[in-house]
C-alpha positions in Angstrom: -14.4 0.5 -10.9 -14.5 3.6 -8.5 -11.4 5.3 -7.7 -9.1 4.5 -4.7 -9.9 7.1 -1.8 -7.3 10.4 -1.6 -5.6 9.1 1.3 -4.8 5.7 0.1 -3.6 7.1 -3.1 -1.6 9.8 -1.5 0.0 6.8 0.5 0.7 4.7 -2.4 2.3 7.8 -4.0 4.3 8.5 -1.1 5.4 4.9 -0.5 6.3 4.9 -4.4 8.4 8.0 -3.9 10.1 6.1 -1.1 11.1 3.5 -3.3 11.8 5.5 -6.5 15.3 6.7 -5.7 16.4 2.8 -5.5 15.1 1.9 -8.8 15.7 3.0 -12.3 12.9 4.5 -14.4 12.0 1.5 -16.6 8.5 1.3 -17.7 6.7 -2.1 -17.0 3.4 -3.1 -18.1 0.3 -2.7 -16.0 -1.1 -6.4 -15.4 -4.9 -6.8 -15.5 -6.5 -6.7 -12.0 -6.8 -10.0 -10.3 -10.2 -10.0 -8.9 -10.8 -11.8 -5.6 -14.3 -12.8 -4.3 -13.7 -15.4 -1.6 -14.7 -14.1 1.8 -11.3 -15.0 3.4 -9.4 -13.2 0.5 -11.5 -10.1 0.5 -11.1 -9.9 4.1 -7.3 -10.2 3.9 -7.2 -7.5 1.1 -9.4 -5.3 2.7 -7.4 -5.7 6.0 -4.1 -4.4 4.3 -6.0 -1.9 2.4 -7.2 -0.4 5.8 -3.5 -0.5 7.2 -2.4 1.4 4.2 -5.0 4.1 4.7 -4.0 4.4 8.3 -0.4 5.1 7.5 -1.6 7.5 4.7 -3.7 9.5 7.0 -0.6 10.2 9.1 2.0 10.6 6.3 -0.2 12.7 4.1 -0.3 15.7 6.3 3.4 15.4 7.2 4.4 15.4 3.1 1.8 18.0 2.3 3.1 20.4 5.3 6.8 20.2 4.1 7.7 18.2 7.1 9.8 16.0 5.4 10.4 13.8 2.3 8.0 11.0 1.8 10.6 8.5 3.2 11.3 10.6 6.2 7.5 11.3 6.8 6.8 7.1 6.5 9.5 6.7 9.2 7.9 9.2 11.6 5.0 6.4 12.2 6.8 3.4 12.8 3.8 1.6 14.5 1.3 2.0 11.4 4.3 1.0 9.2 4.9 -2.2 11.1 1.0 -2.8 10.7 1.5 -2.6 7.2 4.5 -4.7 6.8 3.1 -7.3 9.4 -0.4 -7.6 7.0 1.8 -7.6 3.8 3.9 -10.5 5.1 0.4 -12.1 6.1 -1.0 -11.5 2.7 1.9 -12.9 1.0 2.2 -16.1 3.1 -1.5 -17.0 2.4 -1.9 -15.7 -1.1 1.6 -15.7 -2.9 -0.1 -15.3 -6.3 -1.0 -11.8 -5.4 2.7 -10.9 -5.2 2.7 -9.6 -8.8 -0.7 -8.6 -9.1 -3.0 -5.4 -8.8 -5.6 -7.2 -6.5 -9.2 -6.0 -6.9 -12.1 -6.7 -4.9 -15.6 -5.5 -3.7 -15.7 -4.0 -0.2 -18.8 -6.0 1.6 -20.1 -3.3 3.5 -20.0 -0.3 0.9 -20.0 -2.3 -2.3 -17.0 -0.1 -3.5 -14.5 -1.5 -5.6 -10.9 -1.4 -4.3 -7.7 -2.2 -5.8 -4.1 -2.5 -4.3 -0.7 -3.2 -6.2 0.9 -5.9 -3.7 4.2 -5.7 -5.8 4.4 -1.9 -5.3 3.8 -2.4 -1.5 6.4 -4.9 -1.4 8.9 -2.7 -3.1 8.2 0.2 -1.0 7.0 -0.7 2.4 10.6 -0.9 3.6 12.2 2.5 3.6 15.6 3.1 5.0 14.8 4.9 8.2 17.4 6.8 10.4 18.4 4.7 13.5 17.0 6.3 16.7 
């Protein structure tokens, strides 16, 4: 399996940091990847992945430039965050079995292996943003 792109990894790390303050540090076992191959499931996973990457492309420079904490940086991009949240709701509705999984698939065009933790996204894609 190939590694996740730097942008996606940075976003997942930033989103992890957003949710980390609200949780205790209790180690949990890492589940085996849940491999999806059906075309519609692959498309749903890839769409979620692409939305996370788009958010990461904006959040990463903010965090790296010390413009704010990961939570503050995520909150600076509400449209992208909403797309991730909407796509996550759609995936949860269509594929409830993914909720506690690390979903793995092969991106059709590039044949790259991809993976995303749906459970981590559920926990971390709803940061507390300041009211405007």
